N, CA, C and O atoms as a Maestro MAE file, in Angstrom:
{
 s_m_m2io_version
 :::
 2.0.0
}

f_m_ct {
 s_m_title
 :::
 protein
 m_atom[332] {
  # First column is atom index #
  i_m_mmod_type
  r_m_x_coord
  r_m_y_coord
  r_m_z_coord
  i_m_residue_number
  s_m_chain_name
  s_m_pdb_residue_name
  s_m_pdb_atom_name
  i_m_atomic_number
  :::
  1 25 32.471 91.721 52.517 1 A "MET " " N  " 7
  2 3 32.787 92.748 51.749 1 A "MET " " CA " 6
  3 2 31.503 93.220 50.862 1 A "MET " " C  " 6
  4 15 31.047 92.310 50.170 1 A "MET " " O  " 8
  5 25 30.957 94.246 50.775 2 A "PRO " " N  " 7
  6 3 29.874 94.918 50.177 2 A "PRO " " CA " 6
  7 2 30.361 94.730 48.702 2 A "PRO " " C  " 6
  8 15 31.537 94.616 48.355 2 A "PRO " " O  " 8
  9 25 29.234 94.716 47.873 3 A "ILE " " N  " 7
  10 3 29.422 94.798 46.498 3 A "ILE " " CA " 6
  11 2 28.590 96.050 45.945 3 A "ILE " " C  " 6
  12 15 27.435 96.303 46.290 3 A "ILE " " O  " 8
  13 25 29.326 96.772 45.064 4 A "TYR " " N  " 7
  14 3 28.832 97.921 44.686 4 A "TYR " " CA " 6
  15 2 28.461 98.029 43.300 4 A "TYR " " C  " 6
  16 15 29.143 97.350 42.533 4 A "TYR " " O  " 8
  17 25 27.544 98.721 42.802 5 A "ARG " " N  " 7
  18 3 27.101 98.967 41.301 5 A "ARG " " CA " 6
  19 2 27.681 100.216 40.690 5 A "ARG " " C  " 6
  20 15 27.500 101.304 41.237 5 A "ARG " " O  " 8
  21 25 28.361 100.100 39.596 6 A "TYR " " N  " 7
  22 3 28.978 101.359 38.931 6 A "TYR " " CA " 6
  23 2 28.181 101.354 37.443 6 A "TYR " " C  " 6
  24 15 27.952 100.380 36.726 6 A "TYR " " O  " 8
  25 25 27.837 102.770 37.223 7 A "GLU " " N  " 7
  26 3 27.375 102.754 35.885 7 A "GLU " " CA " 6
  27 2 28.051 104.204 35.121 7 A "GLU " " C  " 6
  28 15 28.472 105.153 35.783 7 A "GLU " " O  " 8
  29 25 28.054 104.160 33.798 8 A "PRO " " N  " 7
  30 3 28.719 105.442 33.420 8 A "PRO " " CA " 6
  31 2 27.636 106.507 33.518 8 A "PRO " " C  " 6
  32 15 26.437 106.234 33.582 8 A "PRO " " O  " 8
  33 25 28.165 107.800 33.526 9 A "ARG " " N  " 7
  34 3 27.559 108.936 33.826 9 A "ARG " " CA " 6
  35 2 26.703 109.129 32.366 9 A "ARG " " C  " 6
  36 15 27.226 108.785 31.307 9 A "ARG " " O  " 8
  37 25 25.380 109.692 32.414 10 A "GLU " " N  " 7
  38 3 24.561 110.015 31.360 10 A "GLU " " CA " 6
  39 2 25.233 110.389 30.101 10 A "GLU " " C  " 6
  40 15 25.016 109.770 29.059 10 A "GLU " " O  " 8
  41 25 25.991 111.325 30.168 11 A "GLU " " N  " 7
  42 3 26.708 111.915 28.882 11 A "GLU " " CA " 6
  43 2 27.687 111.047 28.499 11 A "GLU " " C  " 6
  44 15 28.254 111.398 27.465 11 A "GLU " " O  " 8
  45 25 28.031 110.148 28.930 12 A "GLU " " N  " 7
  46 3 29.035 109.167 28.394 12 A "GLU " " CA " 6
  47 2 28.457 107.884 27.957 12 A "GLU " " C  " 6
  48 15 27.432 107.433 28.468 12 A "GLU " " O  " 8
  49 25 29.189 107.218 26.898 13 A "ALA " " N  " 7
  50 3 28.771 105.876 26.239 13 A "ALA " " CA " 6
  51 2 29.143 104.897 27.014 13 A "ALA " " C  " 6
  52 15 28.328 104.214 27.634 13 A "ALA " " O  " 8
  53 25 30.516 104.708 27.069 14 A "GLY " " N  " 7
  54 3 31.155 103.746 27.791 14 A "GLY " " CA " 6
  55 2 31.630 102.384 26.947 14 A "GLY " " C  " 6
  56 15 31.454 102.301 25.731 14 A "GLY " " O  " 8
  57 25 32.113 101.564 27.561 15 A "CYS " " N  " 7
  58 3 32.579 100.411 26.770 15 A "CYS " " CA " 6
  59 2 31.696 99.113 27.020 15 A "CYS " " C  " 6
  60 15 30.744 99.161 27.798 15 A "CYS " " O  " 8
  61 25 31.974 98.169 26.466 16 A "ASP " " N  " 7
  62 3 31.183 96.736 26.589 16 A "ASP " " CA " 6
  63 2 31.129 96.430 28.300 16 A "ASP " " C  " 6
  64 15 30.151 95.939 28.864 16 A "ASP " " O  " 8
  65 25 32.341 96.817 28.942 17 A "HIS " " N  " 7
  66 3 32.369 96.372 30.377 17 A "HIS " " CA " 6
  67 2 31.611 97.318 31.247 17 A "HIS " " C  " 6
  68 15 31.222 96.877 32.328 17 A "HIS " " O  " 8
  69 25 31.352 98.526 30.940 18 A "CYS " " N  " 7
  70 3 30.634 99.339 31.757 18 A "CYS " " CA " 6
  71 2 29.262 100.092 31.161 18 A "CYS " " C  " 6
  72 15 28.523 100.748 31.894 18 A "CYS " " O  " 8
  73 25 29.038 99.919 29.816 19 A "ARG " " N  " 7
  74 3 27.854 100.371 29.340 19 A "ARG " " CA " 6
  75 2 26.822 100.104 30.113 19 A "ARG " " C  " 6
  76 15 26.253 101.044 30.670 19 A "ARG " " O  " 8
  77 25 26.365 98.743 30.306 20 A "ASP " " N  " 7
  78 3 25.218 98.561 31.046 20 A "ASP " " CA " 6
  79 2 25.375 98.320 32.636 20 A "ASP " " C  " 6
  80 15 24.567 97.686 33.316 20 A "ASP " " O  " 8
  81 25 26.601 98.958 33.130 21 A "GLY " " N  " 7
  82 3 26.904 98.860 34.494 21 A "GLY " " CA " 6
  83 2 27.779 97.613 34.904 21 A "GLY " " C  " 6
  84 15 27.915 96.769 34.019 21 A "GLY " " O  " 8
  85 25 28.280 97.415 35.894 22 A "PHE " " N  " 7
  86 3 28.979 96.390 36.526 22 A "PHE " " CA " 6
  87 2 29.040 96.538 38.064 22 A "PHE " " C  " 6
  88 15 29.028 97.618 38.655 22 A "PHE " " O  " 8
  89 25 29.108 95.267 38.659 23 A "ASP " " N  " 7
  90 3 29.221 95.173 40.129 23 A "ASP " " CA " 6
  91 2 30.735 94.934 40.475 23 A "ASP " " C  " 6
  92 15 31.448 94.250 39.741 23 A "ASP " " O  " 8
  93 25 31.175 95.503 41.578 24 A "LEU " " N  " 7
  94 3 32.552 95.345 42.091 24 A "LEU " " CA " 6
  95 2 32.594 95.256 43.653 24 A "LEU " " C  " 6
  96 15 32.202 96.127 44.429 24 A "LEU " " O  " 8
  97 25 33.135 94.062 43.967 25 A "ALA " " N  " 7
  98 3 33.394 93.970 45.464 25 A "ALA " " CA " 6
  99 2 34.431 94.833 46.076 25 A "ALA " " C  " 6
  100 15 35.581 94.525 45.762 25 A "ALA " " O  " 8
  101 25 34.301 95.785 46.832 26 A "GLN " " N  " 7
  102 3 34.974 96.556 47.535 26 A "GLN " " CA " 6
  103 2 34.903 96.576 49.183 26 A "GLN " " C  " 6
  104 15 33.866 96.371 49.814 26 A "GLN " " O  " 8
  105 25 36.053 96.830 49.706 27 A "SER " " N  " 7
  106 3 36.142 97.036 51.237 27 A "SER " " CA " 6
  107 2 35.418 98.344 51.479 27 A "SER " " C  " 6
  108 15 35.041 99.026 50.526 27 A "SER " " O  " 8
  109 25 35.211 98.718 52.776 28 A "LEU " " N  " 7
  110 3 34.521 99.974 53.113 28 A "LEU " " CA " 6
  111 2 35.727 100.913 53.053 28 A "LEU " " C  " 6
  112 15 35.455 102.093 52.833 28 A "LEU " " O  " 8
  113 25 37.039 100.580 53.215 29 A "SER " " N  " 7
  114 3 37.937 101.441 53.209 29 A "SER " " CA " 6
  115 2 38.575 101.870 51.883 29 A "SER " " C  " 6
  116 15 39.302 102.855 51.752 29 A "SER " " O  " 8
  117 25 38.205 100.986 50.881 30 A "GLU " " N  " 7
  118 3 38.826 101.375 49.533 30 A "GLU " " CA " 6
  119 2 37.889 102.733 48.924 30 A "GLU " " C  " 6
  120 15 36.698 102.853 49.215 30 A "GLU " " O  " 8
  121 25 38.522 103.584 48.164 31 A "LYS " " N  " 7
  122 3 38.051 104.645 47.440 31 A "LYS " " CA " 6
  123 2 37.009 104.232 46.537 31 A "LYS " " C  " 6
  124 15 37.182 103.144 45.987 31 A "LYS " " O  " 8
  125 25 35.996 104.859 46.280 32 A "SER " " N  " 7
  126 3 35.041 104.648 45.086 32 A "SER " " CA " 6
  127 2 35.681 105.041 43.861 32 A "SER " " C  " 6
  128 15 36.479 105.977 43.829 32 A "SER " " O  " 8
  129 25 35.297 104.220 42.638 33 A "LEU " " N  " 7
  130 3 36.045 104.208 41.517 33 A "LEU " " CA " 6
  131 2 35.384 105.563 40.915 33 A "LEU " " C  " 6
  132 15 34.230 105.771 41.289 33 A "LEU " " O  " 8
  133 25 35.979 106.541 40.004 34 A "ASP " " N  " 7
  134 3 35.546 107.432 39.059 34 A "ASP " " CA " 6
  135 2 35.696 107.287 37.770 34 A "ASP " " C  " 6
  136 15 35.210 108.094 36.978 34 A "ASP " " O  " 8
  137 25 36.405 106.214 37.391 35 A "ARG " " N  " 7
  138 3 36.710 106.100 36.019 35 A "ARG " " CA " 6
  139 2 36.722 104.434 35.843 35 A "ARG " " C  " 6
  140 15 37.166 103.652 36.684 35 A "ARG " " O  " 8
  141 25 36.132 104.075 34.557 36 A "CYS " " N  " 7
  142 3 35.957 102.617 34.279 36 A "CYS " " CA " 6
  143 2 37.576 101.950 34.189 36 A "CYS " " C  " 6
  144 15 38.536 102.590 33.760 36 A "CYS " " O  " 8
  145 25 37.628 100.837 34.581 37 A "PRO " " N  " 7
  146 3 38.861 100.238 34.669 37 A "PRO " " CA " 6
  147 2 39.235 99.908 33.337 37 A "PRO " " C  " 6
  148 15 40.436 99.932 33.064 37 A "PRO " " O  " 8
  149 25 38.353 99.585 32.409 38 A "GLU " " N  " 7
  150 3 38.514 99.108 31.113 38 A "GLU " " CA " 6
  151 2 38.910 100.248 29.924 38 A "GLU " " C  " 6
  152 15 39.886 100.198 29.176 38 A "GLU " " O  " 8
  153 25 37.967 101.185 29.967 39 A "CYS " " N  " 7
  154 3 37.964 102.394 28.920 39 A "CYS " " CA " 6
  155 2 38.525 103.615 29.587 39 A "CYS " " C  " 6
  156 15 39.017 104.458 28.838 39 A "CYS " " O  " 8
  157 25 38.528 103.855 30.961 40 A "GLY " " N  " 7
  158 3 38.726 105.274 31.484 40 A "GLY " " CA " 6
  159 2 37.453 106.287 31.405 40 A "GLY " " C  " 6
  160 15 37.600 107.462 31.743 40 A "GLY " " O  " 8
  161 25 36.448 105.891 31.039 41 A "VAL " " N  " 7
  162 3 35.247 106.714 31.013 41 A "VAL " " CA " 6
  163 2 34.656 107.115 32.280 41 A "VAL " " C  " 6
  164 15 34.627 106.182 33.082 41 A "VAL " " O  " 8
  165 25 34.167 108.227 32.720 42 A "ALA " " N  " 7
  166 3 33.594 108.610 33.858 42 A "ALA " " CA " 6
  167 2 32.402 107.802 34.384 42 A "ALA " " C  " 6
  168 15 31.414 107.700 33.656 42 A "ALA " " O  " 8
  169 25 32.415 107.250 35.525 43 A "ILE " " N  " 7
  170 3 31.365 106.411 35.939 43 A "ILE " " CA " 6
  171 2 31.040 106.953 37.473 43 A "ILE " " C  " 6
  172 15 31.824 107.593 38.174 43 A "ILE " " O  " 8
  173 25 29.741 106.557 37.812 44 A "ARG " " N  " 7
  174 3 29.538 106.797 39.254 44 A "ARG " " CA " 6
  175 2 28.773 105.577 39.746 44 A "ARG " " C  " 6
  176 15 28.201 104.727 39.064 44 A "ARG " " O  " 8
  177 25 28.898 105.677 41.293 45 A "LYS " " N  " 7
  178 3 28.162 104.590 42.022 45 A "LYS " " CA " 6
  179 2 26.869 104.636 42.083 45 A "LYS " " C  " 6
  180 15 26.332 105.612 42.608 45 A "LYS " " O  " 8
  181 25 26.121 103.597 41.560 46 A "ALA " " N  " 7
  182 3 24.646 103.406 41.410 46 A "ALA " " CA " 6
  183 2 24.004 103.102 42.615 46 A "ALA " " C  " 6
  184 15 24.547 102.361 43.434 46 A "ALA " " O  " 8
  185 25 22.709 103.688 42.842 47 A "VAL " " N  " 7
  186 3 21.982 103.367 44.086 47 A "VAL " " CA " 6
  187 2 21.149 102.114 43.807 47 A "VAL " " C  " 6
  188 15 20.263 102.151 42.954 47 A "VAL " " O  " 8
  189 25 21.391 101.094 44.452 48 A "VAL " " N  " 7
  190 3 20.684 99.675 44.285 48 A "VAL " " CA " 6
  191 2 19.925 99.319 45.608 48 A "VAL " " C  " 6
  192 15 20.334 99.486 46.756 48 A "VAL " " O  " 8
  193 25 18.837 98.839 45.234 49 A "ALA " " N  " 7
  194 3 17.904 98.492 46.469 49 A "ALA " " CA " 6
  195 2 18.260 97.033 46.690 49 A "ALA " " C  " 6
  196 15 18.290 96.254 45.738 49 A "ALA " " O  " 8
  197 25 18.575 96.588 48.134 50 A "ILE " " N  " 7
  198 3 18.766 95.363 48.293 50 A "ILE " " CA " 6
  199 2 17.544 94.517 48.801 50 A "ILE " " C  " 6
  200 15 16.655 95.056 49.460 50 A "ILE " " O  " 8
  201 25 17.517 93.251 48.502 51 A "ARG " " N  " 7
  202 3 16.497 92.425 48.913 51 A "ARG " " CA " 6
  203 2 16.752 91.567 50.043 51 A "ARG " " C  " 6
  204 15 17.595 90.699 49.819 51 A "ARG " " O  " 8
  205 25 16.227 91.579 51.250 52 A "VAL " " N  " 7
  206 3 16.414 90.676 52.230 52 A "VAL " " CA " 6
  207 2 15.159 89.777 52.083 52 A "VAL " " C  " 6
  208 15 14.004 90.193 51.994 52 A "VAL " " O  " 8
  209 25 15.528 88.580 52.073 53 A "GLY " " N  " 7
  210 3 14.283 87.466 52.253 53 A "GLY " " CA " 6
  211 2 14.115 86.959 53.332 53 A "GLY " " C  " 6
  212 15 14.966 87.124 54.206 53 A "GLY " " O  " 8
  213 25 12.895 86.151 53.583 54 A "ARG " " N  " 7
  214 3 12.711 85.472 54.759 54 A "ARG " " CA " 6
  215 2 13.400 84.367 54.785 54 A "ARG " " C  " 6
  216 15 13.442 83.811 53.688 54 A "ARG " " O  " 8
  217 25 14.129 83.680 55.891 55 A "SER " " N  " 7
  218 3 15.074 82.506 55.879 55 A "SER " " CA " 6
  219 2 14.078 81.318 55.831 55 A "SER " " C  " 6
  220 15 12.981 81.365 56.389 55 A "SER " " O  " 8
  221 25 14.463 80.409 55.234 56 A "GLN " " N  " 7
  222 3 13.826 79.057 55.033 56 A "GLN " " CA " 6
  223 2 14.551 77.969 55.871 56 A "GLN " " C  " 6
  224 15 14.419 76.768 55.632 56 A "GLN " " O  " 8
  225 25 15.316 78.461 56.855 57 A "SER " " N  " 7
  226 3 16.142 77.535 57.701 57 A "SER " " CA " 6
  227 2 15.409 77.078 58.910 57 A "SER " " C  " 6
  228 15 16.004 76.338 59.693 57 A "SER " " O  " 8
  229 25 14.342 77.388 59.119 58 A "GLY " " N  " 7
  230 3 13.329 76.915 60.360 58 A "GLY " " CA " 6
  231 2 13.622 77.769 61.498 58 A "GLY " " C  " 6
  232 15 13.623 77.296 62.634 58 A "GLY " " O  " 8
  233 25 13.865 78.967 61.278 59 A "LEU " " N  " 7
  234 3 14.008 79.800 62.421 59 A "LEU " " CA " 6
  235 2 12.721 79.961 63.337 59 A "LEU " " C  " 6
  236 15 12.791 80.132 64.554 59 A "LEU " " O  " 8
  237 25 11.662 79.894 62.692 60 A "ASP " " N  " 7
  238 3 10.410 80.020 63.402 60 A "ASP " " CA " 6
  239 2 10.386 78.710 64.622 60 A "ASP " " C  " 6
  240 15 10.142 78.932 65.808 60 A "ASP " " O  " 8
  241 25 10.659 77.464 64.114 61 A "HIS " " N  " 7
  242 3 10.593 76.442 65.047 61 A "HIS " " CA " 6
  243 2 11.652 76.720 66.266 61 A "HIS " " C  " 6
  244 15 11.435 76.442 67.445 61 A "HIS " " O  " 8
  245 25 12.804 77.306 65.764 62 A "ARG " " N  " 7
  246 3 13.788 77.752 67.081 62 A "ARG " " CA " 6
  247 2 13.236 78.784 67.969 62 A "ARG " " C  " 6
  248 15 13.417 78.783 69.187 62 A "ARG " " O  " 8
  249 25 12.600 79.610 67.365 63 A "ALA " " N  " 7
  250 3 12.024 80.819 68.235 63 A "ALA " " CA " 6
  251 2 11.177 80.144 69.110 63 A "ALA " " C  " 6
  252 15 11.398 80.337 70.306 63 A "ALA " " O  " 8
  253 25 10.075 79.248 68.748 64 A "LYS " " N  " 7
  254 3 9.174 78.705 69.660 64 A "LYS " " CA " 6
  255 2 9.971 77.775 70.663 64 A "LYS " " C  " 6
  256 15 9.598 77.696 71.833 64 A "LYS " " O  " 8
  257 25 10.928 77.163 70.263 65 A "ALA " " N  " 7
  258 3 11.668 76.326 71.231 65 A "ALA " " CA " 6
  259 2 12.338 77.101 72.490 65 A "ALA " " C  " 6
  260 15 12.501 76.631 73.616 65 A "ALA " " O  " 8
  261 25 12.705 78.454 72.017 66 A "ALA " " N  " 7
  262 3 13.312 79.304 72.995 66 A "ALA " " CA " 6
  263 2 12.387 80.022 73.921 66 A "ALA " " C  " 6
  264 15 12.743 80.686 74.895 66 A "ALA " " O  " 8
  265 25 11.195 79.826 73.528 67 A "GLY " " N  " 7
  266 3 9.832 80.244 74.379 67 A "GLY " " CA " 6
  267 2 9.334 81.671 73.724 67 A "GLY " " C  " 6
  268 15 8.554 82.377 74.363 67 A "GLY " " O  " 8
  269 25 9.683 81.964 72.772 68 A "PHE " " N  " 7
  270 3 8.957 82.982 71.994 68 A "PHE " " CA " 6
  271 2 7.727 82.809 71.413 68 A "PHE " " C  " 6
  272 15 7.608 81.855 70.645 68 A "PHE " " O  " 8
  273 25 6.703 83.588 71.631 69 A "THR " " N  " 7
  274 3 5.370 83.277 71.108 69 A "THR " " CA " 6
  275 2 4.867 84.685 70.339 69 A "THR " " C  " 6
  276 15 5.257 85.813 70.637 69 A "THR " " O  " 8
  277 25 3.922 84.353 69.294 70 A "LYS " " N  " 7
  278 3 3.462 85.402 68.415 70 A "LYS " " CA " 6
  279 2 1.869 85.574 68.904 70 A "LYS " " C  " 6
  280 15 1.092 84.622 68.964 70 A "LYS " " O  " 8
  281 25 1.541 86.868 69.222 71 A "LEU " " N  " 7
  282 3 0.179 87.075 69.630 71 A "LEU " " CA " 6
  283 2 -0.696 87.656 68.609 71 A "LEU " " C  " 6
  284 15 -0.357 88.624 67.929 71 A "LEU " " O  " 8
  285 25 -1.804 87.069 68.508 72 A "LYS " " N  " 7
  286 3 -2.894 87.551 67.419 72 A "LYS " " CA " 6
  287 2 -3.965 88.424 68.131 72 A "LYS " " C  " 6
  288 15 -4.435 87.919 69.151 72 A "LYS " " O  " 8
  289 25 -4.383 89.524 67.807 73 A "ARG " " N  " 7
  290 3 -5.391 90.353 68.342 73 A "ARG " " CA " 6
  291 2 -6.565 90.037 68.002 73 A "ARG " " C  " 6
  292 15 -6.905 90.125 66.822 73 A "ARG " " O  " 8
  293 25 -7.375 89.629 68.924 74 A "LEU " " N  " 7
  294 3 -8.780 89.304 68.578 74 A "LEU " " CA " 6
  295 2 -9.815 90.312 68.923 74 A "LEU " " C  " 6
  296 15 -10.922 90.214 68.394 74 A "LEU " " O  " 8
  297 25 -9.560 91.277 69.764 75 A "GLY " " N  " 7
  298 3 -10.456 92.383 69.975 75 A "GLY " " CA " 6
  299 2 -9.751 93.291 70.971 75 A "GLY " " C  " 6
  300 15 -8.605 93.086 71.370 75 A "GLY " " O  " 8
  301 25 -10.539 94.332 71.352 76 A "LYS " " N  " 7
  302 3 -9.909 95.344 72.241 76 A "LYS " " CA " 6
  303 2 -9.496 94.516 73.609 76 A "LYS " " C  " 6
  304 15 -10.281 94.018 74.415 76 A "LYS " " O  " 8
  305 25 -8.084 94.500 73.655 77 A "GLY " " N  " 7
  306 3 -7.540 93.954 74.897 77 A "GLY " " CA " 6
  307 2 -7.398 92.309 74.868 77 A "GLY " " C  " 6
  308 15 -6.821 91.640 75.725 77 A "GLY " " O  " 8
  309 25 -7.968 91.880 73.844 78 A "GLU " " N  " 7
  310 3 -7.854 90.446 73.903 78 A "GLU " " CA " 6
  311 2 -6.865 89.852 72.835 78 A "GLU " " C  " 6
  312 15 -6.916 90.173 71.648 78 A "GLU " " O  " 8
  313 25 -6.108 89.105 73.273 79 A "TYR " " N  " 7
  314 3 -5.040 88.371 72.549 79 A "TYR " " CA " 6
  315 2 -4.892 86.883 72.526 79 A "TYR " " C  " 6
  316 15 -4.964 86.277 73.596 79 A "TYR " " O  " 8
  317 25 -4.709 86.296 71.510 80 A "GLU " " N  " 7
  318 3 -4.490 84.859 71.501 80 A "GLU " " CA " 6
  319 2 -3.110 84.448 70.897 80 A "GLU " " C  " 6
  320 15 -2.569 84.840 69.863 80 A "GLU " " O  " 8
  321 25 -2.649 83.454 71.932 81 A "LYS " " N  " 7
  322 3 -1.108 82.969 71.461 81 A "LYS " " CA " 6
  323 2 -1.211 82.118 70.361 81 A "LYS " " C  " 6
  324 15 -1.942 81.128 70.378 81 A "LYS " " O  " 8
  325 25 -0.443 82.478 69.291 82 A "GLN " " N  " 7
  326 3 -0.232 81.655 67.926 82 A "GLN " " CA " 6
  327 2 1.204 80.866 68.088 82 A "GLN " " C  " 6
  328 15 2.244 81.359 68.524 82 A "GLN " " O  " 8
  329 25 1.006 79.550 67.640 83 A "TYR " " N  " 7
  330 3 2.200 78.747 67.912 83 A "TYR " " CA " 6
  331 2 2.761 78.514 66.594 83 A "TYR " " C  " 6
  332 15 3.794 77.855 66.470 83 A "TYR " " O  " 8
  :::
 }
 m_bond[331] {
  # First column is bond index #
  i_m_from
  i_m_to
  i_m_order
  :::
  1 1 2 1
  2 2 3 1
  3 3 4 2
  4 3 5 1
  5 5 6 1
  6 6 7 1
  7 7 8 2
  8 7 9 1
  9 9 10 1
  10 10 11 1
  11 11 12 2
  12 11 13 1
  13 13 14 1
  14 14 15 1
  15 15 16 2
  16 15 17 1
  17 17 18 1
  18 18 19 1
  19 19 20 2
  20 19 21 1
  21 21 22 1
  22 22 23 1
  23 23 24 2
  24 23 25 1
  25 25 26 1
  26 26 27 1
  27 27 28 2
  28 27 29 1
  29 29 30 1
  30 30 31 1
  31 31 32 2
  32 31 33 1
  33 33 34 1
  34 34 35 1
  35 35 36 2
  36 35 37 1
  37 37 38 1
  38 38 39 1
  39 39 40 2
  40 39 41 1
  41 41 42 1
  42 42 43 1
  43 43 44 2
  44 43 45 1
  45 45 46 1
  46 46 47 1
  47 47 48 2
  48 47 49 1
  49 49 50 1
  50 50 51 1
  51 51 52 2
  52 51 53 1
  53 53 54 1
  54 54 55 1
  55 55 56 2
  56 55 57 1
  57 57 58 1
  58 58 59 1
  59 59 60 2
  60 59 61 1
  61 61 62 1
  62 62 63 1
  63 63 64 2
  64 63 65 1
  65 65 66 1
  66 66 67 1
  67 67 68 2
  68 67 69 1
  69 69 70 1
  70 70 71 1
  71 71 72 2
  72 71 73 1
  73 73 74 1
  74 74 75 1
  75 75 76 2
  76 75 77 1
  77 77 78 1
  78 78 79 1
  79 79 80 2
  80 79 81 1
  81 81 82 1
  82 82 83 1
  83 83 84 2
  84 83 85 1
  85 85 86 1
  86 86 87 1
  87 87 88 2
  88 87 89 1
  89 89 90 1
  90 90 91 1
  91 91 92 2
  92 91 93 1
  93 93 94 1
  94 94 95 1
  95 95 96 2
  96 95 97 1
  97 97 98 1
  98 98 99 1
  99 99 100 2
  100 99 101 1
  101 101 102 1
  102 102 103 1
  103 103 104 2
  104 103 105 1
  105 105 106 1
  106 106 107 1
  107 107 108 2
  108 107 109 1
  109 109 110 1
  110 110 111 1
  111 111 112 2
  112 111 113 1
  113 113 114 1
  114 114 115 1
  115 115 116 2
  116 115 117 1
  117 117 118 1
  118 118 119 1
  119 119 120 2
  120 119 121 1
  121 121 122 1
  122 122 123 1
  123 123 124 2
  124 123 125 1
  125 125 126 1
  126 126 127 1
  127 127 128 2
  128 127 129 1
  129 129 130 1
  130 130 131 1
  131 131 132 2
  132 131 133 1
  133 133 134 1
  134 134 135 1
  135 135 136 2
  136 135 137 1
  137 137 138 1
  138 138 139 1
  139 139 140 2
  140 139 141 1
  141 141 142 1
  142 142 143 1
  143 143 144 2
  144 143 145 1
  145 145 146 1
  146 146 147 1
  147 147 148 2
  148 147 149 1
  149 149 150 1
  150 150 151 1
  151 151 152 2
  152 151 153 1
  153 153 154 1
  154 154 155 1
  155 155 156 2
  156 155 157 1
  157 157 158 1
  158 158 159 1
  159 159 160 2
  160 159 161 1
  161 161 162 1
  162 162 163 1
  163 163 164 2
  164 163 165 1
  165 165 166 1
  166 166 167 1
  167 167 168 2
  168 167 169 1
  169 169 170 1
  170 170 171 1
  171 171 172 2
  172 171 173 1
  173 173 174 1
  174 174 175 1
  175 175 176 2
  176 175 177 1
  177 177 178 1
  178 178 179 1
  179 179 180 2
  180 179 181 1
  181 181 182 1
  182 182 183 1
  183 183 184 2
  184 183 185 1
  185 185 186 1
  186 186 187 1
  187 187 188 2
  188 187 189 1
  189 189 190 1
  190 190 191 1
  191 191 192 2
  192 191 193 1
  193 193 194 1
  194 194 195 1
  195 195 196 2
  196 195 197 1
  197 197 198 1
  198 198 199 1
  199 199 200 2
  200 199 201 1
  201 201 202 1
  202 202 203 1
  203 203 204 2
  204 203 205 1
  205 205 206 1
  206 206 207 1
  207 207 208 2
  208 207 209 1
  209 209 210 1
  210 210 211 1
  211 211 212 2
  212 211 213 1
  213 213 214 1
  214 214 215 1
  215 215 216 2
  216 215 217 1
  217 217 218 1
  218 218 219 1
  219 219 220 2
  220 219 221 1
  221 221 222 1
  222 222 223 1
  223 223 224 2
  224 223 225 1
  225 225 226 1
  226 226 227 1
  227 227 228 2
  228 227 229 1
  229 229 230 1
  230 230 231 1
  231 231 232 2
  232 231 233 1
  233 233 234 1
  234 234 235 1
  235 235 236 2
  236 235 237 1
  237 237 238 1
  238 238 239 1
  239 239 240 2
  240 239 241 1
  241 241 242 1
  242 242 243 1
  243 243 244 2
  244 243 245 1
  245 245 246 1
  246 246 247 1
  247 247 248 2
  248 247 249 1
  249 249 250 1
  250 250 251 1
  251 251 252 2
  252 251 253 1
  253 253 254 1
  254 254 255 1
  255 255 256 2
  256 255 257 1
  257 257 258 1
  258 258 259 1
  259 259 260 2
  260 259 261 1
  261 261 262 1
  262 262 263 1
  263 263 264 2
  264 263 265 1
  265 265 266 1
  266 266 267 1
  267 267 268 2
  268 267 269 1
  269 269 270 1
  270 270 271 1
  271 271 272 2
  272 271 273 1
  273 273 274 1
  274 274 275 1
  275 275 276 2
  276 275 277 1
  277 277 278 1
  278 278 279 1
  279 279 280 2
  280 279 281 1
  281 281 282 1
  282 282 283 1
  283 283 284 2
  284 283 285 1
  285 285 286 1
  286 286 287 1
  287 287 288 2
  288 287 289 1
  289 289 290 1
  290 290 291 1
  291 291 292 2
  292 291 293 1
  293 293 294 1
  294 294 295 1
  295 295 296 2
  296 295 297 1
  297 297 298 1
  298 298 299 1
  299 299 300 2
  300 299 301 1
  301 301 302 1
  302 302 303 1
  303 303 304 2
  304 303 305 1
  305 305 306 1
  306 306 307 1
  307 307 308 2
  308 307 309 1
  309 309 310 1
  310 310 311 1
  311 311 312 2
  312 311 313 1
  313 313 314 1
  314 314 315 1
  315 315 316 2
  316 315 317 1
  317 317 318 1
  318 318 319 1
  319 319 320 2
  320 319 321 1
  321 321 322 1
  322 322 323 1
  323 323 324 2
  324 323 325 1
  325 325 326 1
  326 326 327 1
  327 327 328 2
  328 327 329 1
  329 329 330 1
  330 330 331 1
  331 331 332 2
  :::
 }
}
């Protein structure tokens, strides 16, 4: 279930719950909120960049075991396998 960030519209002050924005888990089929559930002030869904980090679970080791290799370019038409 995705988590959405809601913030009050610029012209509205909001309450303690929505003044600095709040996160809400909603299913994709649920309608977006247009009012704060606490005070009823107009809110909007904010655009938030997500961060996807590199896994620390050892996937590189599994990729090597499955036969995948990484190639490093040495020059024009020359590559070297990296393990």
